[in-house]
VOBA-1610 file (N, C-alpha, C; in pm, whole numbers, padded with zeros to 5 digits, always signed):
BEGIN
Unk+01670-02060-00808Unk+01551-02086-00885Unk+01505-02229-00866Unk+01375-02251-00870Unk+01318-02381-00844Unk+01231-02421-00962Unk+01225-02547-00992Unk+01147-02596-01106Unk+00998-02588-01081Unk+00924-02641-01180Unk+00777-02636-01175Unk+00724-02702-01048Unk+00619-02642-00991Unk+00561-02695-00868Unk+00410-02676-00870Unk+00334-02775-00820Unk+00187-02763-00817Unk+00139-02645-00734Unk+00222-02600-00637Unk+00182-02489-00550Unk+00139-02368-00632Unk+00212-02339-00738Unk+00189-02217-00814Unk+00055-02219-00887Unk+00010-02335-00931Unk-00118-02344-00999Unk-00235-02347-00901Unk-00205-02370-00773Unk-00309-02375-00671Unk-00334-02239-00606Unk-00237-02148-00618Unk-00253-02016-00558Unk-00361-01938-00634Unk-00454-01879-00559Unk-00564-01806-00621Unk-00519-01668-00669Unk-00574-01626-00781Unk-00554-01489-00826Unk-00434-01464-00913Unk-00346-01564-00935Unk-00229-01542-01018Unk-00266-01554-01165Unk-00210-01465-01247Unk-00229-01474-01391Unk-00132-01580-01446Unk-00148-01624-01572Unk-00056-01723-01629Unk+00090-01682-01619Unk+00118-01556-01647Unk+00257-01509-01637Unk+00309-01513-01495Unk+00224-01478-01399Unk+00265-01482-01259Unk+00286-01625-01212Unk+00208-01719-01264Unk+00230-01860-01232Unk+00367-01904-01282Unk+00404-01858-01402Unk+00536-01890-01456Unk+00648-01834-01369Unk+00631-01710-01321Unk+00731-01650-01231Unk+00736-01726-01100Unk+00621-01767-01051Unk+00614-01845-00927Unk+00694-01974-00941Unk+00683-02039-01055Unk+00754-02165-01076Unk+00905-02144-01087Unk+00945-02029-01137Unk+01089-01999-01148Unk+01146-01947-01017Unk+01065-01877-00941Unk+01112-01814-00817Unk+01022-01854-00700Unk+01012-01984-00678Unk+00923-02033-00572Unk+00959-01975-00436Unk+01088-01956-00410Unk+01130-01904-00280Unk+01087-01759-00259Unk+01049-01689-00367Unk+01004-01551-00356Unk+00859-01539-00311Unk+00782-01645-00329Unk+00638-01633-00310Unk+00595-01599-00167Unk+00660-01652-00062Unk+00624-01606+00072Unk+00644-01455+00089Unk+00749-01400+00026Unk+00773-01255+00033Unk+00664-01179-00041Unk+00624-01231-00157Unk+00517-01169-00234Unk+00388-01169-00152Unk+00360-01283-00085Unk+00241-01292-00001Unk+00243-01193+00114Unk+00359-01181+00179Unk+00372-01083+00289Unk+00354-00941+00236Unk+00408-00916+00117Unk+00395-00783+00057Unk+00249-00749+00030Unk+00174-00847-00019Unk+00032-00825-00043Unk-00041-00795+00087Unk-00004-00865+00194Unk-00068-00844+00324Unk-00039-00705+00381Unk+00086-00660+00373Unk+00116-00528+00428Unk+00049-00419+00344Unk+00032-00446+00214Unk-00041-00350+00130Unk-00187-00340+00172Unk-00250-00455+00196Unk-00390-00458+00239Unk-00406-00388+00374Unk-00320-00422+00470Unk-00330-00364+00603Unk-00310-00212+00599Unk-00216-00166+00517Unk-00192-00022+00509Unk-00309+00048+00442Unk-00366-00014+00341Unk-00484+00041+00274Unk-00598+00057+00375Unk-00621-00045+00456Unk-00728-00040+00555Unk-00701+00064+00663Unk-00576+00084+00698Unk-00542+00188+00795Unk-00569+00327+00736Unk-00525+00350+00614Unk-00539+00483+00553Unk-00685+00519+00528Unk-00771+00419+00504Unk-00910+00448+00467Unk-01010+00409+00576Unk-00963+00391+00698Unk-01051+00344+00805Unk-01164+00440+00836Unk-01146+00568+00805Unk-01251+00666+00836Unk-01323+00714+00710Unk-01307+00644+00600Unk-01373+00681+00474Unk-01492+00590+00448Unk-01580+00635+00359Unk-01696+00551+00323Unk-01647+00418+00264Unk-01553+00427+00170Unk-01486+00304+00125Unk-01367+00284+00217Unk-01371+00176+00294Unk-01265+00155+00394Unk-01172+00042+00356Unk-01153+00024+00225Unk-01061-00077+00173Unk-01101-00217+00220Unk-01229-00243+00217Unk-01279-00373+00259Unk-01238-00480+00159Unk-01212-00599+00209Unk-01173-00710+00122Unk-01289-00809+00115Unk-01295-00883+00007Unk-01402-00980-00016Unk-01347-01120+00008Unk-01391-01185+00114Unk-01342-01319+00147Unk-01373-01417+00033Unk-01271-01494-00005Unk-01290-01595-00108Unk-01278-01543-00250Unk-01264-01409-00267Unk-01249-01352-00400Unk-01101-01349-00436Unk-01066-01404-00552Unk-00924-01415-00590Unk-00860-01278-00612Unk-00942-01176-00639Unk-00887-01041-00659Unk-00874-00965-00528Unk-00917-01025-00417Unk-00911-00969-00280Unk-01009-00854-00261Unk-01003-00753-00348Unk-01087-00634-00330Unk-01219-00645-00405Unk-01238-00752-00480Unk-01366-00778-00545Unk-01399-00680-00656Unk-01530-00651-00675Unk-01576-00566-00786Unk-01519-00425-00786Unk-01463-00379-00673Unk-01404-00245-00670Unk-01299-00230-00780Unk-01225-00337-00808Unk-01119-00331-00908Unk-01172-00330-01051Unk-01299-00366-01069Unk-01354-00370-01205Unk-01383-00230-01259Unk-01398-00134-01171Unk-01422+00005-01211Unk-01289+00080-01209Unk-01260+00156-01314Unk-01131+00226-01325Unk-01132+00354-01243Unk-01151+00340-01112Unk-01170+00453-01021Unk-01044+00485-00941Unk-01055+00588-00858Unk-00945+00623-00766Unk-00909+00505-00675Unk-01014+00432-00631Unk-00990+00321-00539Unk-00909+00211-00606Unk-00941+00181-00732Unk-00864+00082-00807Unk-00720+00130-00825Unk-00704+00260-00851Unk-00570+00317-00867Unk-00488+00299-00740Unk-00549+00328-00625Unk-00476+00316-00499Unk-00440+00171-00469Unk-00534+00077-00491Unk-00506-00062-00458Unk-00394-00119-00545Unk-00388-00080-00671Unk-00278-00123-00757Unk-00146-00069-00704Unk-00145+00059-00667Unk-00022+00123-00622Unk+00027+00065-00489Unk-00062+00050-00392Unk-00019+00002-00260Unk+00021-00144-00266Unk-00042-00222-00355Unk-00005-00363-00369Unk+00134-00377-00429Unk+00163-00297-00532Unk+00296-00300-00593Unk+00402-00257-00492Unk+00370-00152-00416Unk+00465-00103-00314Unk+00492-00211-00209Unk+00388-00285-00171Unk+00405-00390-00071Unk+00497-00501-00118Unk+00483-00543-00245Unk+00569-00649-00300Unk+00714-00601-00304Unk+00737-00480-00352Unk+00873-00424-00356Unk+00934-00419-00217Unk+00860-00370-00122Unk+00909-00354+00015Unk+00947-00488+00075Unk+00860-00587+00058Unk+00881-00719+00118Unk+00998-00794+00054Unk+01004-00793-00079Unk+01112-00865-00148Unk+01248-00801-00117Unk+01254-00668-00112Unk+01380-00599-00079Unk+01431-00639+00058Unk+01341-00650+00155Unk+01380-00688+00290Unk+01422-00835+00295Unk+01353-00920+00219Unk+01388-01062+00217Unk+01526-01085+00159Unk+01566-01004+00061Unk+01704-01013+00008Unk+01804-00988+00120Unk+01781-00881+00195Unk+01871-00845+00306Unk+01877-00955+00410Unk+01764-01017+00438Unk+01757-01120+00542Unk+01807-01256+00496Unk+01852-01266+00372Unk+01908-01391+00322Unk+01806-01500+00295Unk+01682-01462+00266Unk+01576-01559+00246Unk+01563-01603+00100Unk+01628-01532+00007Unk+01610-01559-00136Unk+01742-01603-00199Unk+01733-01694-00295Unk+01853-01751-00358Unk+01921-01656-00454Unk+01844-01567-00519Unk+01899-01488-00629Unk+01938-01345-00591Unk+01937-01311-00463Unk+01978-01177-00422Unk+02030-01179-00278Unk+02100-01075-00244Unk+02153-01061-00108Unk+02145-00916-00065Unk+02245-00869+00009Unk+02247-00730+00055Unk+02257-00633-00062Unk+02213-00512-00039Unk+02217-00408-00143Unk+02360-00378-00186Unk+02373-00350-00315Unk+02502-00307-00369Unk+02494-00162-00416Unk+02405-00087-00356Unk+02388+00053-00394Unk+02518+00131-00372Unk+02542+00228-00458Unk+02663+00309-00448Unk+02657+00401-00327Unk+02774+00436-00280Unk+02785+00526-00166Unk+02725+00663-00203Unk+02637+00717-00119Unk+02580+00851-00146Unk+02689+00957-00146Unk+02676+01054-00237Unk+02780+01158-00249Unk+02786+01247-00127Unk+02673+01265-00058Unk+02670+01356+00056Unk+02705+01288+00189Unk+02745+01161+00184Unk+02782+01091+00308Unk+02919+01138+00355Unk+02931+01165+00485Unk+03058+01214+00540Unk+03174+01121+00502Unk+03287+01179+00468Unk+03401+01101+00417Unk+03450+00995+00514Unk+03447+01027+00644Unk+03502+00933+00742Unk+03400+00830+00788Unk+03280+00831+00729Unk+03180+00729+00760Unk+03195+00612+00664Unk+03177+00491+00713Unk+03194+00371+00633Unk+03063+00336+00563Unk+03069+00315+00432Unk+02951+00272+00356Unk+02961+00120+00344Unk+02876+00052+00416Unk+02884-00094+00417Unk+02763-00152+00487Unk+02786-00251+00571Unk+02674-00316+00636Unk+02591-00392+00534Unk+02474-00435+00573Unk+02387-00511+00483Unk+02259-00433+00461Unk+02252-00362+00350Unk+02137-00277+00322Unk+02024-00351+00253Unk+01903-00292+00260Unk+01787-00346+00190Unk+01811-00337+00040Unk+01790-00449-00030Unk+01820-00454-00174Unk+01701-00401-00254Unk+01687-00269-00251Unk+01573-00205-00315Unk+01582-00216-00467Unk+01703-00221-00520Unk+01721-00232-00666Unk+01664-00365-00716Unk+01698-00472-00650Unk+01646-00604-00690Unk+01495-00610-00666Unk+01452-00559-00551Unk+01310-00561-00519Unk+01227-00488-00623Unk+01280-00374-00672Unk+01208-00298-00774Unk+01195-00379-00903Unk+01307-00438-00946Unk+01305-00513-01073Unk+01209-00632-01066Unk+01214-00706-00955Unk+01126-00822-00944Unk+00980-00781-00934Unk+00952-00683-00847Unk+00814-00640-00827Unk+00756-00582-00956Unk+00836-00507-01030Unk+00790-00448-01156Unk+00745-00556-01253Unk+00826-00660-01267Unk+00790-00769-01357Unk+00667-00842-01305Unk+00663-00870-01174Unk+00555-00951-01117Unk+00419-00882-01128Unk+00412-00752-01095Unk+00282-00685-01096Unk+00239-00645-01236Unk+00336-00617-01324Unk+00300-00572-01459Unk+00267-00686-01553Unk+00319-00805-01525Unk+00295-00917-01617Unk+00147-00954-01623Unk+00073-00923-01517Unk-00071-00948-01519Unk-00138-00866-01629Unk-00096-00741-01643Unk-00154-00657-01748Unk-00113-00707-01886Unk+00012-00749-01900Unk+00061-00795-02030Unk+00004-00931-02066Unk-00043-01007-01966Unk-00107-01137-01994Unk-00239-01121-02067Unk-00294-01000-02063Unk-00422-00977-02130Unk-00405-00965-02280Unk-00278-00987-02326Unk-00244-00976-02468Unk-00273-00836-02519Unk-00310-00821-02644Unk-00337-00690-02701Unk-00485-00659-02688Unk-00521-00564-02603Unk-00663-00533-02585Unk-00730-00498-02717Unk-00849-00551-02739Unk-00921-00528-02864Unk-00991-00394-02868Unk-01026-00343-02753Unk-01103-00219-02748Unk-01022-00109-02679Unk-01051+00015-02716Unk-00978+00128-02658Unk-00998+00135-02507Unk-01118+00095-02459Unk-01145+00097-02315Unk-01052+00000-02242Unk-01030-00117-02300Unk-00940-00216-02238Unk-00797-00167-02238Unk-00755-00105-02349Unk-00619-00052-02358Unk-00599+00061-02257Unk-00699+00149-02245Unk-00688+00259-02150Unk-00674+00206-02008Unk-00752+00103-01975Unk-00743+00047-01840Unk-00606-00016-01816Unk-00553-00084-01917Unk-00421-00144-01902Unk-00315-00036-01877Unk-00320+00072-01953Unk-00223+00181-01935Unk-00239+00247-01798Unk-00363+00260-01753Unk-00389+00316-01620Unk-00327+00228-01512Unk-00350+00098-01521Unk-00297+00006-01420Unk-00145+00006-01419Unk-00084+00005-01537Unk+00063+00006-01545Unk+00120+00134-01483Unk+00055+00248-01511Unk+00102+00374-01454Unk+00093+00372-01302Unk-00019+00325-01248Unk-00038+00325-01103Unk+00051+00222-01034Unk+00078+00109-01102Unk+00176+00013-01048Unk+00310+00081-01028Unk+00354+00154-01131Unk+00485+00220-01122Unk+00484+00333-01019Unk+00371+00400-01003Unk+00361+00505-00900Unk+00381+00443-00761Unk+00325+00324-00740Unk+00344+00254-00613Unk+00488+00213-00591Unk+00553+00165-00696Unk+00694+00126-00685Unk+00781+00247-00654Unk+00752+00358-00719Unk+00833+00480-00696Unk+00811+00537-00557Unk+00693+00513-00499Unk+00666+00562-00363Unk+00757+00496-00261Unk+00816+00383-00297Unk+00915+00315-00212Unk+01056+00348-00261Unk+01081+00321-00388Unk+01217+00330-00444Unk+01276+00470-00433Unk+01197+00572-00463Unk+01249+00709-00465Unk+01272+00766-00325Unk+01235+00691-00221Unk+01246+00744-00085Unk+01330+00653+00004Unk+01424+00582-00061Unk+01519+00501+00016Unk+01598+00593+00110Unk+01634+00542+00226Unk+01702+00622+00327Unk+01841+00565+00356Unk+01915+00639+00432Unk+02045+00592+00481Unk+02034+00574+00632Unk+02065+00453+00677Unk+02068+00425+00822Unk+02212+00405+00865Unk+02244+00446+00986Unk+02382+00437+01034Unk+02388+00381+01176Unk+02500+00321+01208Unk+02526+00269+01342Unk+02655+00330+01393Unk+02652+00377+01517Unk+02769+00442+01576Unk+02870+00340+01630Unk+02997+00375+01617Unk+03106+00300+01679Unk+03195+00400+01752Unk+03269+00354+01847Unk+03361+00442+01918Unk+03361+00415+02067Unk+03462+00466+02134Unk+03478+00444+02277Unk+03369+00517+02355Unk+03303+00445+02446Unk+03200+00504+02533Unk+03089+00573+02454Unk+03054+00514+02340Unk+02945+00569+02261Unk+02974+00706+02203Unk+03101+00735+02174Unk+03138+00867+02123Unk+03092+00890+01980Unk+03060+00781+01910Unk+03014+00791+01771Unk+03119+00859+01683Unk+03244+00830+01711Unk+03352+00887+01629Unk+03359+00821+01492Unk+03294+00705+01479Unk+03293+00634+01352Unk+03152+00578+01329Unk+03108+00581+01205Unk+02976+00530+01173Unk+02981+00437+01052Unk+02902+00333+01059Unk+02881+00245+00944Unk+02739+00268+00895Unk+02725+00291+00764Unk+02594+00327+00708Unk+02555+00232+00595Unk+02425+00220+00571Unk+02374+00132+00467Unk+02240+00184+00416Unk+02195+00127+00306Unk+02067+00167+00246Unk+01950+00101+00317Unk+01845+00180+00345Unk+01728+00128+00415Unk+01600+00163+00340Unk+01502+00076+00353Unk+01369+00102+00299Unk+01301+00213+00379Unk+01215+00292+00316Unk+01134+00386+00394Unk+01032+00308+00476Unk+00990+00365+00587Unk+00885+00304+00668Unk+00758+00292+00584Unk+00691+00175+00591Unk+00576+00155+00502Unk+00458+00245+00538Unk+00449+00291+00660Unk+00345+00387+00696Unk+00364+00516+00617Unk+00491+00557+00599Unk+00520+00676+00519Unk+00481+00653+00373Unk+00503+00532+00323Unk+00463+00498+00187Unk+00311+00509+00173Unk+00239+00456+00273Unk+00094+00463+00271Unk+00043+00606+00274Unk+00102+00689+00357Unk+00062+00829+00365Unk+00088+00901+00233Unk+00202+00869+00172Unk+00237+00932+00045Unk+00136+00894-00064Unk+00100+00766-00071Unk+00006+00722-00172Unk-00136+00770-00142Unk-00171+00783-00013Unk-00302+00838+00022Unk-00313+00983-00026Unk-00205+01057-00012Unk-00201+01194-00062Unk-00218+01197-00213Unk-00156+01100-00281Unk-00170+01092-00427Unk-00313+01050-00465Unk-00376+00969-00383Unk-00516+00931-00406Unk-00605+01054-00402Unk-00586+01138-00299Unk-00668+01258-00284Unk-00649+01354-00401Unk-00528+01354-00460Unk-00500+01444-00571Unk-00493+01372-00705Unk-00553+01252-00714Unk-00547+01173-00837Unk-00607+01251-00955Unk-00552+01225-01074Unk-00590+01298-01194Unk-00680+01212-01282Unk-00795+01266-01320Unk-00883+01195-01414Unk-00826+01208-01554Unk-00819+01097-01627Unk-00755+01097-01759Unk-00848+01037-01864Unk-00808+01054-01989Unk-00880+00996-02104Unk-00778+00973-02215Unk-00820+00904-02319Unk-00733+00882-02433Unk-00714+01012-02512Unk-00596+01028-02572Unk-00578+01138-02665Unk-00648+01105-02796Unk-00652+01200-02889Unk-00727+01180-03013Unk-00676+01061-03094Unk-00547+01035-03086Unk-00490+00923-03161Unk-00518+00788-03095Unk-00560+00794-02969Unk-00585+00669-02896Unk-00459+00594-02864Unk-00349+00670-02836Unk-00219+00607-02810Unk-00172+00623-02666Unk-00222+00724-02596Unk-00180+00746-02458Unk-00287+00820-02380Unk-00273+00818-02248Unk-00369+00884-02161Unk-00325+01026-02132Unk-00421+01116-02125Unk-00393+01255-02090Unk-00499+01305-01994Unk-00471+01413-01924Unk-00566+01468-01827Unk-00696+01507-01898Unk-00806+01479-01831Unk-00937+01508-01890Unk-00969+01656-01881Unk-00925+01721-01774Unk-00952+01863-01753Unk-00820+01938-01751Unk-00801+02030-01842Unk-00674+02102-01855Unk-00650+02198-01739Unk-00751+02221-01653Unk-00732+02308-01537Unk-00639+02244-01434Unk-00629+02111-01438Unk-00545+02041-01342Unk-00408+02010-01401Unk-00312+01988-01315Unk-00177+01958-01360Unk-00170+01822-01431Unk-00074+01809-01519Unk-00052+01680-01585Unk-00005+01579-01480Unk-00051+01454-01489Unk-00006+01353-01391Unk+00142+01321-01409Unk+00217+01329-01299Unk+00358+01292-01302Unk+00376+01144-01278Unk+00499+01099-01277Unk+00528+00957-01262Unk+00490+00904-01124Unk+00485+00990-01023Unk+00449+00946-00888Unk+00300+00969-00857Unk+00228+01031-00951Unk+00086+01059-00929Unk+00000+00939-00966Unk-00121+00934-00911Unk-00218+00831-00947Unk-00315+00888-01050Unk-00365+00801-01136Unk-00462+00844-01237Unk-00580+00746-01241Unk-00695+00797-01285Unk-00815+00713-01294Unk-00897+00755-01416Unk-00985+00666-01461Unk-01065+00687-01581Unk-01212+00712-01551Unk-01262+00657-01439Unk-01404+00666-01407Unk-01422+00724-01267Unk-01531+00797-01249Unk-01563+00852-01117Unk-01601+00739-01022Unk-01585+00761-00894Unk-01615+00660-00793Unk-01761+00663-00754Unk-01819+00548-00717Unk-01953+00551-00657Unk-01943+00616-00520Unk-02056+00650-00459Unk-02049+00719-00329Unk-02027+00624-00212Unk-02041+00493-00235Unk-02019+00390-00132Unk-02110+00407-00010Unk-02220+00479-00024Unk-02311+00499+00088Unk-02394+00374+00118Unk-02438+00307+00013Unk-02524+00191+00028Unk-02457+00065-00025Unk-02498-00048+00029Unk-02442-00175-00017Unk-02481-00199-00163Unk-02383-00238-00244Unk-02407-00264-00386Unk-02307-00369-00434Unk-02351-00492-00453Unk-02261-00600-00496Unk-02192-00571-00628Unk-02257-00494-00716Unk-02200-00466-00847Unk-02077-00377-00839Unk-02074-00286-00744Unk-01959-00195-00730Unk-01865-00240-00619Unk-01906-00341-00542Unk-01823-00386-00431Unk-01842-00302-00306Unk-01941-00212-00306Unk-01967-00128-00190Unk-02039-00206-00081Unk-01988-00196+00042Unk-02054-00259+00156Unk-02147-00162+00226Unk-02147-00035+00182Unk-02230+00066+00247Unk-02171+00108+00381Unk-02236+00204+00445Unk-02186+00254+00574Unk-02283+00230+00689Unk-02388+00153+00665Unk-02482+00121+00773Unk-02408+00049+00886Unk-02429+00094+01010Unk-02370+00037+01132Unk-02223+00072+01150Unk-02165+00153+01061Unk-02026+00198+01081Unk-02021+00301+01195Unk-01920+00294+01279Unk-01903+00392+01386Unk-01857+00525+01327Unk-01910+00634+01380Unk-01874+00766+01331Unk-01845+00860+01448Unk-01784+00972+01417Unk-01747+01072+01517Unk-01844+01190+01507Unk-01930+01202+01605Unk-02034+01305+01601Unk-01977+01446+01598Unk-01862+01468+01660Unk-01807+01602+01671Unk-01712+01638+01556Unk-01692+01547+01462Unk-01598+01572+01353Unk-01670+01622+01228Unk-01604+01717+01159Unk-01656+01766+01031Unk-01585+01698+00915Unk-01495+01604+00947Unk-01416+01536+00844Unk-01485+01413+00790Unk-01407+01331+00721Unk-01464+01212+00657Unk-01513+01109+00757Unk-01463+01115+00882Unk-01509+01021+00985Unk-01630+01074+01061Unk-01673+01195+01029Unk-01788+01255+01097Unk-01918+01188+01059Unk-02014+01192+01150Unk-02142+01124+01127Unk-02218+01180+01007Unk-02198+01307+00978Unk-02271+01367+00866Unk-02223+01308+00733Unk-02091+01307+00712Unk-02037+01257+00586Unk-02040+01105+00578Unk-01995+01039+00684Unk-01985+00894+00680Unk-02123+00828+00668Unk-02223+00887+00729Unk-02358+00829+00726Unk-02441+00879+00609Unk-02380+00962+00523Unk-02445+01006+00399Unk-02578+01077+00424Unk-02587+01147+00540Unk-02708+01223+00570Unk-02824+01140+00623Unk-02801+01011+00648Unk-02910+00925+00697Unk-02932+00939+00846Unk-02839+01002+00917Unk-02848+01010+01062Unk-02773+00896+01128Unk-02777+00894+01262Unk-02700+00794+01336Unk-02772+00756+01465Unk-02736+00639+01514Unk-02787+00591+01643Unk-02678+00608+01747Unk-02719+00625+01873Unk-02623+00640+01983Unk-02653+00537+02091Unk-02547+00473+02143Unk-02563+00380+02254Unk-02442+00390+02347Unk-02455+00331+02463Unk-02348+00335+02563Unk-02261+00211+02552Unk-02130+00230+02576Unk-02036+00117+02574Unk-01941+00130+02693Unk-01916+00016+02759Unk-01820+00014+02870Unk-01679-00005+02813Unk-01588+00079+02855Unk-01449+00072+02809Unk-01359+00051+02929Unk-01272-00049+02920Unk-01175-00078+03026Unk-01038-00032+02978Unk-00970+00050+03061Unk-00840+00102+03020Unk-00749+00121+03142Unk-00620+00133+03113Unk-00521+00158+03219Unk-00533+00303+03264Unk-00515+00326+03394Unk-00528+00462+03445Unk-00443+00478+03572Unk-00430+00603+03616Unk-00354+00636+03738Unk-00216+00570+03737Unk-00147+00583+03625Unk-00015+00520+03611Unk+00091+00600+03687Unk+00180+00527+03752Unk+00290+00590+03826Unk+00421+00520+03793Unk+00525+00601+03781Unk+00658+00546+03755Unk+00719+00499+03886Unk+00767+00373+03886Unk+00829+00315+04005Unk+00979+00300+03983Unk+01054+00341+04083Unk+01201+00329+04074Unk+01240+00188+04118Unk+01328+00122+04045Unk+01359+00137+03905Unk+01330+00004+03838Unk+01263-00015+03734Unk+01231+00082+03631Unk+01103+00031+03562Unk+00989+00057+03615Unk+00866+00012+03552Unk+00752+00108+03587Unk+00643+00092+03515Unk+00524+00176+03537Unk+00414+00090+03595Unk+00353+00137+03702Unk+00245+00064+03767Unk+00114+00138+03744Unk+00013+00065+03693Unk-00115+00128+03659Unk-00231+00054+03725Unk-00340+00125+03741Unk-00465+00065+03784Unk-00554+00044+03661Unk-00661-00031+03680Unk-00757-00053+03572Unk-00886+00021+03602Unk-00927+00102+03506Unk-01048+00183+03526Unk-01153+00148+03421Unk-01277+00163+03458Unk-01387+00144+03364Unk-01459+00277+03347Unk-01500+00302+03223Unk-01582+00421+03200Unk-01685+00391+03091Unk-01790+00467+03090Unk-01897+00451+02993Unk-01885+00563+02890Unk-01882+00525+02762Unk-01868+00625+02656Unk-01987+00614+02560Unk-02015+00723+02490Unk-02118+00723+02386Unk-02057+00675+02255Unk-02125+00587+02188Unk-02083+00536+02057Unk-02192+00568+01957Unk-02151+00618+01842Unk-02246+00657+01738Unk-02226+00570+01614Unk-02333+00516+01562Unk-02326+00431+01442Unk-02426+00479+01338Unk-02388+00468+01212Unk-02472+00517+01102Unk-02601+00436+01089Unk-02711+00506+01063Unk-02838+00441+01037Unk-02838+00379+00897
//
């Protein structure tokens, strides 16, 4: 742990409680920053073909800008993927010996692990990562003190739920990795340890939860959130929930954080979200030619490399009007 430092008050976007954590755990902050980055990159990958493509607002301390002000599916996803990123990054930093207060995982040996396999090595410390990330991402909501209005309280409960859904998307899917030992690679003996799930799998899991997110509202007592439509399943601990419908993101709107889809590339032959019909919101599209340079006529050469030529071709590119 490290004492008070000006760095923590200079970092943009931290709440008072997060600044306090920063001052106590200064060595954790590079990991938190990396976690935020992998969350942003994964969000942009998962939504690259959607009208809302997880665009970030340069210079905005909230990163995603006005999108977070609306209690929508998009806000739910960004909370979840951000929390998952912090957990993932801090857990790995423990294993790599970058943090003073944690080291390799001390997780118990799985019951289904073969008896003659060794449970050891240096595993990702997902237990510590979960505890730290949970405090770090949730303290922002608790810094808002006691919300005066039911709308504020509902939003706080929504954010806390989605934060935990993001953490569970990592924690509940920890894996076992093993290394073989033995004469001539016989793998007669194995050493195994706890590993983080691949973050692309985390992103895919949360994207699936985004598509199936549950709209919620306060119960009559105003004490907890419940599904708005009883036809849908109750939201589980790994599900995402939202309070407000999303804008269509077709046109630029500073109030909602929408950048619109004008000039976005689309797929003319696709009927999906990346297709010109859906992505361009029925406005139509323009077509132009683009020169593409790529490797071609590749041949395997003995031993051991691939030799390729460079080819140019002209392709049609379609962009939304």
